[in-house]
C-alpha positions as CSV (number, residue, x, y, z in Angstrom):
1,X,109.4,109.2,113.9
2,X,112.6,109.3,111.7
3,X,112.4,111.6,108.8
4,X,114.0,110.4,105.6
5,X,117.0,112.0,104.1
6,X,116.0,111.4,100.5
7,X,116.4,114.5,98.4
8,X,113.0,116.1,98.1
9,X,113.3,116.9,94.4
10,X,114.1,113.4,93.1
11,X,111.2,111.0,93.1
12,X,112.2,107.5,92.2
13,X,111.2,106.0,88.8
14,X,108.1,103.9,89.0
15,X,107.4,100.7,86.9
16,X,104.0,99.9,85.4
17,X,103.4,97.0,87.9
18,X,103.9,99.3,90.9
19,X,100.3,100.4,91.3
20,X,99.2,96.7,91.6
21,X,101.9,96.2,94.3
22,X,100.6,99.2,96.2
23,X,97.1,97.7,96.2
24,X,98.4,94.4,97.4
25,X,100.4,96.1,100.2
26,X,97.4,98.2,101.1
27,X,95.2,95.0,101.3
28,X,97.7,93.3,103.6
29,X,97.8,96.4,105.9
30,X,94.0,96.4,106.0
31,X,93.8,92.8,106.9
32,X,96.3,93.1,109.7
33,X,93.7,95.1,111.7
34,X,90.4,95.1,109.7
35,X,88.5,96.4,112.7
36,X,90.6,99.6,112.8
37,X,90.7,100.1,109.0
38,X,87.1,99.4,108.3
39,X,85.9,101.0,111.5
40,X,87.7,104.2,110.6
41,X,86.2,104.1,107.1
42,X,82.7,103.6,108.5
43,X,83.2,106.7,110.7
44,X,84.3,108.8,107.8
45,X,81.6,107.5,105.5
46,X,79.0,107.9,108.2
47,X,79.7,111.7,108.1
48,X,79.2,111.6,104.3
49,X,76.0,109.7,104.6
50,X,74.7,112.3,107.1
51,X,75.4,115.1,104.5
52,X,73.6,113.1,101.7
53,X,70.6,112.6,104.0
54,X,70.6,116.3,104.9
55,X,70.6,117.3,101.2
56,X,67.7,115.0,100.6
57,X,65.7,116.4,103.6
58,X,66.2,120.1,102.7
59,X,65.2,119.5,99.1
60,X,68.4,119.5,97.2
61,X,68.8,115.9,96.0
62,X,70.4,117.1,92.8
63,X,73.4,118.0,94.8
64,X,74.0,114.5,96.1
65,X,76.3,113.6,93.1
66,X,78.3,116.7,94.1
67,X,78.6,115.4,97.6
68,X,80.1,112.1,96.3
69,X,82.5,114.3,94.4
70,X,83.5,116.1,97.6
71,X,84.4,112.8,99.2
72,X,86.8,112.2,96.3
73,X,88.3,115.6,96.8
74,X,88.8,115.4,100.5
75,X,89.6,111.7,100.5
76,X,93.4,112.1,100.6
77,X,93.2,114.3,103.7
78,X,90.6,112.2,105.4
79,X,92.9,109.2,105.1
80,X,95.6,110.5,107.5
81,X,94.6,107.9,110.1
82,X,95.1,105.1,107.6
83,X,98.5,106.5,106.6
84,X,99.5,106.5,110.3
85,X,98.4,102.9,110.6
86,X,100.5,101.8,107.6
87,X,103.4,103.8,109.0
88,X,103.3,101.9,112.2
89,X,103.0,98.5,110.5
90,X,106.0,99.4,108.3
91,X,108.0,100.3,111.4
92,X,107.1,97.0,113.2
93,X,104.8,98.7,115.7
94,X,101.3,97.8,116.7
95,X,98.7,99.1,114.2
96,X,97.1,102.3,115.5
97,X,95.2,105.1,113.8
98,X,95.7,107.8,116.3
99,X,97.4,109.9,117.4
100,X,98.9,110.8,114.1
101,X,102.6,111.5,114.4
102,X,104.4,114.1,112.3
103,X,108.1,114.4,111.5
104,X,108.4,118.0,112.4
105,X,106.4,120.8,114.2
106,X,105.6,122.6,110.9
107,X,104.0,119.6,109.3
108,X,100.5,120.0,110.7
109,X,100.4,123.6,109.6
110,X,101.7,122.7,106.1
111,X,99.0,120.0,106.0
112,X,96.4,122.6,106.8
113,X,97.5,124.5,103.7
114,X,96.6,121.5,101.6
115,X,93.2,121.4,103.5
116,X,92.5,125.0,102.6
117,X,93.3,124.3,99.0
118,X,91.0,121.3,98.9
119,X,88.2,123.3,100.5
120,X,88.7,125.9,97.7
121,X,88.6,123.2,95.1
122,X,85.4,121.8,96.6
123,X,83.7,125.2,96.6
124,X,84.7,125.7,93.0
125,X,83.3,122.3,92.0
126,X,80.1,122.9,93.9
127,X,79.6,126.3,92.3
128,X,80.2,124.9,88.8
129,X,77.8,122.0,89.5
130,X,75.1,124.5,90.6
131,X,75.6,126.7,87.6
132,X,75.4,123.7,85.2
133,X,72.2,122.6,86.9
134,X,70.6,126.0,86.7
135,X,71.7,126.5,83.1
136,X,70.4,123.2,81.8
137,X,67.2,123.1,83.8
138,X,66.4,126.8,83.3
139,X,66.6,127.3,87.0
140,X,63.7,125.0,87.8
141,X,63.8,122.7,90.8
142,X,63.4,119.0,89.9
143,X,62.5,116.3,92.4
144,X,65.0,113.4,92.5
145,X,62.9,111.1,90.3
146,X,62.4,113.8,87.7
147,X,66.0,114.9,87.9
148,X,67.3,111.3,87.2
149,X,64.9,111.0,84.2
150,X,66.1,114.4,82.9
151,X,69.7,113.6,83.4
152,X,69.8,110.2,81.6
153,X,67.0,110.5,79.0
154,X,67.1,114.0,77.6
155,X,69.6,115.8,75.4
156,X,70.2,118.7,77.8
157,X,70.5,116.3,80.7
158,X,73.1,114.2,79.0
159,X,75.0,117.3,78.0
160,X,74.9,118.5,81.5
161,X,76.3,115.2,82.8
162,X,79.0,115.1,80.1
163,X,80.2,118.6,80.9
164,X,80.0,118.0,84.6
165,X,82.0,114.8,84.2
166,X,84.7,116.5,82.2
167,X,85.0,119.4,84.6
168,X,84.8,117.2,87.7
169,X,87.4,114.9,86.2
170,X,89.8,117.8,85.5
171,X,89.4,119.0,89.1
172,X,89.9,115.5,90.5
173,X,93.0,114.9,88.4
174,X,94.5,118.2,89.7
175,X,93.7,117.1,93.2
176,X,95.4,113.8,92.5
177,X,98.5,115.4,91.3
178,X,98.7,117.7,94.3
179,X,97.9,115.1,97.0
180,X,99.1,111.8,95.7
181,X,102.5,112.3,97.5
182,X,102.1,115.5,99.5
183,X,99.8,114.4,102.3
184,X,101.6,111.3,103.5
185,X,105.0,113.0,102.8
186,X,104.2,115.9,105.2
187,X,103.3,113.4,107.9
188,X,106.6,111.5,107.5
189,X,109.1,114.1,106.4
190,X,110.3,117.5,107.5
191,X,109.1,119.4,104.5
192,X,106.6,122.1,103.3
193,X,103.5,121.9,101.2
194,X,105.0,123.3,98.0
195,X,108.0,120.9,98.1
196,X,105.7,117.9,98.8
197,X,103.3,118.9,96.0
198,X,106.3,119.3,93.6
199,X,107.4,115.7,94.3
200,X,104.0,114.4,93.1
201,X,104.1,116.6,90.0
202,X,107.7,115.5,89.1
203,X,106.7,111.8,89.7
204,X,104.0,112.3,87.0
205,X,106.6,113.8,84.7
206,X,109.1,111.0,85.4
207,X,106.8,108.0,85.3
208,X,103.6,109.2,83.5
209,X,102.4,105.7,82.6
210,X,102.5,104.3,86.1
211,X,101.1,107.4,87.7
212,X,98.2,107.6,85.2
213,X,97.5,103.9,85.9
214,X,97.4,104.6,89.6
215,X,95.0,107.5,89.0
216,X,92.8,105.2,86.9
217,X,92.8,102.5,89.6
218,X,91.8,105.1,92.2
219,X,89.0,106.3,90.0
220,X,87.7,102.8,89.2
221,X,87.8,101.6,92.8
222,X,86.2,104.8,94.1
223,X,83.5,104.6,91.4
224,X,82.8,101.0,92.3
225,X,82.5,102.0,95.9
226,X,80.1,104.9,95.1
227,X,78.0,102.6,92.8
228,X,77.3,100.4,95.8
229,X,76.5,103.5,97.8
230,X,78.3,103.5,101.2
231,X,78.8,99.8,101.6
232,X,81.5,99.5,98.9
233,X,83.2,102.7,100.1
234,X,83.6,101.1,103.5
235,X,86.1,98.7,101.8
236,X,87.4,100.9,99.0
237,X,88.4,103.8,101.2
238,X,90.8,101.9,103.6
239,X,92.2,99.9,100.7
240,X,93.1,103.0,98.8
241,X,94.3,104.8,102.0
242,X,96.7,102.1,102.9
243,X,97.8,101.7,99.3
244,X,98.5,105.4,99.0
245,X,101.0,105.2,101.8
246,X,102.9,102.5,100.0
247,X,102.7,104.6,96.8
248,X,104.3,107.5,98.5
249,X,107.0,105.3,100.0
250,X,108.0,103.8,96.6
251,X,107.8,107.1,94.9
252,X,110.2,108.5,97.5
253,X,112.5,105.5,96.9
254,X,112.0,104.2,100.5
């Protein structure tokens, strides 16, 4: 793999129509080998479904929304196979998900640093969600049907949902800033985690409108996927994964 020579501290300016182009390019990549893209997505989402089922079986259905939040947190890292597939398509090679190639020997280790940070963020979010649940339910366990009724039809429940949404949204936005460029960049360039993260932050500073639009599109598409449970996510995840590769490439001026 050829590493780019673009200066790491100079993200390219992004126009407001760019996020729509990224989605279009991502859809084209997905359709070039749908069995690979969607199959990979089903494999990833299958693991998430197993976690949700496990939470239900052990009596913690109230943590299922948190599990969906975890998917959003770890999504950028879980999509490395999709980035690799888009990289190969861009290079004129046959689409393949694995093995994932890296520009330099340090890249996998640097990517692991991002993984540790995401794990920390996930633990923080889970802890906050549990504290909110305990605070607003007075520590009482509620079965799933009672929990849903409590959450959407009572003052404390709606307050809990509102606070949880704000806190979760803040964490998700921080994750977006730190991973929107860094994960695919560390696959394709000889760089370190802090430099890659900095490129994403500077891209937000340089083109806030386009980057906020991209964040909004990711949130809307992911929410639509979650709303249809795991069926919609099977399409939303590969679409966003492939599109994120093209977002990184344009942000880097490639």
